[in-house]
C-alpha positions as CSV (number, residue, x, y, z in Angstrom):
1,M,-33.4,1.5,-57.3
2,L,-33.1,2.2,-61.0
3,D,-29.5,2.3,-62.3
4,H,-30.6,4.2,-65.5
5,D,-30.8,8.0,-65.5
6,L,-32.1,9.2,-68.8
7,H,-32.8,12.9,-68.1
8,C,-30.1,15.4,-66.7
9,H,-28.5,18.7,-67.7
10,S,-25.1,20.3,-67.9
11,K,-23.7,23.8,-68.3
12,F,-24.5,23.6,-72.0
13,S,-28.1,24.4,-71.1
14,D,-29.2,25.3,-67.6
15,G,-27.2,22.9,-65.4
16,T,-24.5,24.0,-63.0
17,L,-21.9,21.3,-63.8
18,T,-19.8,20.5,-66.9
19,P,-20.7,17.3,-68.7
20,T,-17.7,15.5,-67.2
21,E,-18.8,16.6,-63.7
22,V,-22.3,15.4,-64.4
23,V,-21.0,12.0,-65.5
24,N,-18.6,11.7,-62.5
25,R,-21.5,12.5,-60.1
26,A,-23.7,9.9,-61.7
27,A,-21.0,7.3,-61.5
28,E,-20.3,8.0,-57.9
29,R,-24.0,7.4,-57.2
30,G,-24.3,4.1,-58.9
31,V,-25.8,5.1,-62.3
32,K,-24.9,2.5,-64.9
33,V,-26.5,4.1,-68.0
34,L,-26.8,7.8,-68.4
35,A,-28.3,10.1,-71.0
36,L,-27.4,13.8,-71.1
37,T,-30.5,15.7,-72.2
38,D,-29.6,19.4,-72.4
39,H,-32.3,21.8,-73.5
40,D,-32.4,22.3,-77.2
41,D,-28.6,21.7,-77.5
42,M,-26.3,18.7,-78.1
43,E,-22.9,20.3,-77.6
44,G,-22.1,18.5,-74.4
45,L,-22.6,15.0,-75.8
46,D,-19.1,14.2,-76.9
47,E,-17.5,15.3,-73.6
48,A,-20.1,13.4,-71.6
49,R,-19.6,10.2,-73.7
50,A,-15.8,10.3,-73.2
51,A,-16.3,10.7,-69.5
52,A,-18.8,7.8,-69.4
53,A,-16.2,5.6,-71.2
54,Q,-13.7,6.3,-68.4
55,H,-16.2,4.9,-65.9
56,G,-17.3,2.0,-68.1
57,M,-20.8,3.6,-68.0
58,G,-23.4,3.1,-70.7
59,F,-24.1,6.4,-72.5
60,I,-27.1,7.4,-74.5
61,N,-27.2,10.5,-76.8
62,G,-30.1,12.7,-75.6
63,V,-31.7,16.1,-75.9
64,E,-34.7,17.9,-74.4
65,V,-36.8,19.8,-77.0
66,S,-38.9,22.8,-75.9
67,V,-42.4,22.6,-77.4
68,S,-45.5,24.8,-77.5
69,W,-48.8,22.9,-77.5
70,R,-52.0,24.8,-77.2
71,T,-51.4,27.1,-74.2
72,H,-48.8,24.9,-72.6
73,T,-45.0,24.6,-72.8
74,L,-44.0,20.9,-73.0
75,H,-40.6,19.2,-73.0
76,I,-40.0,16.2,-75.3
77,V,-36.8,14.2,-74.5
78,G,-35.1,12.5,-77.4
79,L,-33.2,9.3,-76.5
80,N,-30.7,7.4,-78.6
81,I,-30.7,10.2,-81.2
82,N,-28.2,10.7,-84.0
83,P,-26.8,14.2,-83.1
84,N,-25.6,14.7,-86.7
85,Y,-29.1,14.3,-88.2
86,P,-29.5,17.5,-90.3
87,A,-33.2,18.1,-89.5
88,L,-32.6,17.7,-85.8
89,V,-29.5,20.0,-85.9
90,E,-31.4,22.7,-87.8
91,G,-34.5,22.3,-85.8
92,L,-32.7,22.8,-82.5
93,R,-30.9,25.8,-83.9
94,S,-34.2,27.4,-84.8
95,V,-35.5,26.8,-81.3
96,R,-32.4,28.3,-79.7
97,S,-32.6,31.4,-81.9
98,G,-35.5,32.9,-80.0
99,R,-33.9,32.7,-76.5
100,G,-32.0,36.0,-76.7
101,E,-35.1,38.0,-77.6
102,R,-37.1,36.4,-74.8
103,A,-34.3,37.1,-72.3
104,R,-34.4,40.8,-73.2
105,K,-38.2,40.9,-72.8
106,M,-37.9,39.1,-69.4
107,S,-35.4,41.7,-68.2
108,D,-37.6,44.6,-69.4
109,A,-40.6,43.0,-67.6
110,L,-38.6,42.6,-64.3
111,A,-37.4,46.2,-64.6
112,K,-41.0,47.4,-64.8
113,A,-41.6,45.4,-61.6
114,G,-38.7,47.3,-59.9
115,I,-35.8,44.9,-60.5
116,G,-33.3,46.4,-62.8
117,G,-30.0,45.1,-64.3
118,V,-31.1,41.5,-64.5
119,L,-30.1,40.7,-68.1
120,E,-26.3,41.1,-67.5
121,G,-26.5,39.1,-64.3
122,A,-28.4,36.3,-66.0
123,Y,-25.9,36.1,-68.8
124,H,-23.2,35.8,-66.2
125,Y,-24.7,32.4,-65.2
126,A,-25.2,31.2,-68.8
127,E,-22.1,29.3,-69.8
128,N,-23.6,28.9,-73.2
129,P,-25.1,32.3,-74.0
130,N,-27.2,30.8,-76.8
131,M,-29.1,28.9,-74.1
132,I,-30.0,31.8,-71.9
133,G,-33.2,30.8,-70.0
134,R,-35.3,31.3,-66.9
135,T,-33.0,29.3,-64.7
136,H,-30.1,31.7,-65.3
137,F,-32.4,34.6,-64.4
138,A,-33.4,32.7,-61.2
139,R,-29.8,32.1,-60.1
140,Y,-28.9,35.8,-60.5
141,L,-32.0,36.8,-58.6
142,V,-31.0,34.5,-55.7
143,E,-27.5,36.0,-55.8
144,A,-29.0,39.5,-55.7
145,G,-31.0,38.6,-52.6
146,H,-34.5,38.8,-54.1
147,C,-35.3,35.2,-53.1
148,R,-33.8,32.5,-51.0
149,D,-33.5,29.8,-53.7
150,V,-34.2,29.1,-57.4
151,K,-37.6,27.5,-56.8
152,S,-38.8,30.5,-54.9
153,V,-37.8,32.8,-57.8
154,F,-39.8,30.7,-60.3
155,N,-42.9,30.8,-58.0
156,R,-42.6,34.5,-57.4
157,Y,-41.4,35.9,-60.7
158,L,-41.0,33.5,-63.6
159,V,-44.1,31.4,-64.1
160,K,-47.2,32.3,-66.0
161,G,-49.0,35.2,-64.3
162,K,-45.9,36.6,-62.6
163,P,-44.0,39.8,-63.4
164,G,-41.0,38.2,-65.2
165,Y,-42.9,35.6,-67.3
166,V,-42.7,36.1,-71.0
167,P,-44.6,33.7,-73.3
168,H,-42.6,32.2,-76.2
169,Q,-43.4,30.1,-79.2
170,W,-41.2,27.0,-79.1
171,A,-41.2,24.1,-81.6
172,A,-44.4,22.4,-82.7
173,L,-45.0,19.0,-81.1
174,A,-45.2,17.4,-84.5
175,D,-41.8,18.9,-85.5
176,A,-40.0,17.9,-82.3
177,I,-41.2,14.3,-82.6
178,S,-40.3,14.2,-86.3
179,W,-36.8,15.4,-85.6
180,I,-36.2,12.8,-82.9
181,R,-37.8,9.9,-84.8
182,G,-36.0,10.9,-88.0
183,S,-32.7,10.8,-86.2
184,G,-33.4,7.2,-85.1
185,G,-34.3,8.2,-81.6
186,V,-37.2,7.6,-79.1
187,A,-39.5,10.5,-78.3
188,V,-40.4,10.8,-74.6
189,L,-42.9,13.1,-73.0
190,A,-40.9,14.5,-70.1
191,H,-42.2,14.9,-66.5
192,P,-45.9,14.9,-67.4
193,G,-47.0,15.6,-63.8
194,R,-45.6,19.1,-64.1
195,Y,-48.1,19.9,-66.8
196,M,-51.0,19.2,-64.5
197,T,-50.1,21.4,-61.5
198,G,-50.5,25.1,-60.9
199,R,-53.2,27.6,-61.9
200,S,-52.6,26.9,-65.6
201,G,-52.2,23.2,-65.3
202,M,-54.1,20.9,-67.6
203,G,-56.8,18.5,-66.3
204,K,-57.1,14.8,-67.0
205,K,-59.2,15.4,-70.1
206,T,-56.5,17.6,-71.7
207,M,-53.8,15.1,-70.6
208,H,-55.7,12.4,-72.5
209,E,-55.9,14.6,-75.5
210,L,-52.2,15.4,-75.3
211,L,-51.2,11.7,-75.1
212,T,-53.6,10.8,-77.9
213,E,-51.9,13.4,-80.2
214,F,-48.5,12.5,-78.9
215,V,-49.0,8.8,-79.9
216,E,-50.6,9.7,-83.2
217,L,-47.5,11.8,-84.1
218,G,-45.1,9.0,-83.3
219,G,-44.3,9.6,-79.6
220,Q,-43.1,6.3,-78.0
221,A,-42.5,6.8,-74.3
222,L,-43.7,8.6,-71.1
223,E,-41.4,9.7,-68.3
224,V,-43.0,7.8,-65.4
225,V,-40.3,8.0,-62.7
226,T,-38.8,11.4,-62.6
227,G,-37.4,13.8,-60.0
228,S,-40.5,16.0,-59.8
229,H,-43.1,13.2,-59.5
230,T,-44.6,12.0,-56.3
231,P,-45.0,8.2,-55.6
232,E,-48.7,8.7,-56.4
233,Q,-47.7,10.1,-59.8
234,Y,-45.4,7.2,-60.5
235,A,-48.5,4.9,-60.3
236,E,-50.7,7.4,-62.2
237,F,-48.4,7.8,-65.2
238,A,-47.6,4.1,-65.2
239,R,-51.4,3.6,-65.8
240,Y,-51.3,6.2,-68.6
241,A,-48.3,4.4,-70.2
242,E,-50.2,1.1,-70.1
243,E,-53.4,2.7,-71.5
244,F,-51.6,4.4,-74.4
245,K,-49.1,1.5,-75.0
246,L,-46.1,3.7,-74.3
247,L,-42.8,2.6,-73.0
248,S,-41.7,4.0,-69.6
249,S,-38.7,6.3,-69.1
250,C,-36.9,7.6,-66.0
251,G,-34.6,10.4,-65.1
252,S,-33.7,12.7,-62.2
253,D,-33.9,15.9,-64.2
254,F,-30.8,16.8,-62.4
255,H,-29.6,20.4,-62.9
256,G,-27.1,20.8,-60.0
257,P,-26.5,20.2,-56.3
258,G,-29.1,21.9,-54.3
259,E,-31.3,22.8,-57.3
260,S,-32.8,19.5,-58.2
261,W,-35.9,17.6,-57.0
262,R,-33.8,14.4,-56.8
263,D,-30.1,13.6,-57.1
264,M,-28.8,11.1,-59.7
265,G,-28.8,7.5,-58.6
266,R,-31.8,8.0,-56.3
267,L,-34.7,6.9,-58.5
268,P,-37.0,4.2,-57.2
269,D,-37.9,1.2,-59.4
270,F,-40.7,1.4,-62.0
271,P,-44.2,0.2,-61.1
272,L,-44.6,-3.4,-62.2
273,S,-46.7,-2.7,-65.3
274,C,-44.0,-0.6,-66.9
275,R,-42.0,-1.6,-70.0
276,P,-38.6,0.2,-69.8
277,V,-37.8,2.6,-72.7
278,W,-34.4,0.9,-73.2
279,Q,-36.3,-2.0,-74.8
280,A,-36.6,0.3,-77.8
281,W,-32.9,0.2,-78.8
282,E,-30.5,-2.6,-79.5
283,N,-27.8,-3.4,-76.9
284,D,-25.1,-2.2,-79.1
285,A,-26.6,1.3,-79.3
286,V,-25.2,1.9,-75.8
287,T,-21.6,2.9,-75.9
288,K,-19.9,0.9,-73.2
289,V,-16.3,0.1,-72.2
290,N,-15.8,-3.2,-70.4
């Protein structure tokens, strides 16, 4: 089992736990090095780092940047970033600024589908109102009895082609990678298997084109072992990592108990061909208390 978890979320984006609670849960489950990677926001890093120090756990500053590429929404994880780098701070602020307007459009779309009053309910679940997103809508719709769980809400209402889906222009891929690299971080293409599933999923040809562009722009790593990947996908994306000379990253993509594909501390080892992403930074880049 891997003792690194380099992709998880707190209440500062769309997780259900505070940064301290996320770290405590990771420690209880044997995680030795953790990165908090909230969507488009870095406000939880200081709290998480302090909690990690209490456990003697290695901590990596992280973020997950929302990106629009062609017709697809991608997520680029930044690891070992400098959260004070001005271009990254301003870039993330610009990405966040569109969330409120999208939320209003989602609420209007759901009202036309016969589900009213959703916006206020969604904001009730958004601890950080600047980070209002689909997961907050999904939690409210479960509470209101429209679906049995969050995954069902997404499938029925919130993905492309469904009543509550609203397209949005996120950061450009080149910008996201530039912000991360400029801050001294490593740019990771998150959960690539998710971009190849569903009616609008990309095929292998498009994935090759994406990875080619990702590398040309300075992308350095691919999330090979992640909560939403199957064992077959571990092997598939290990091959992609080898082909494109990318480092391999791992993470549960934990959002909260009962809402995640896989809990923290439950990730299997990398396939043998993988070069771990932590080779990219020096040992002293991990804040650790002995």
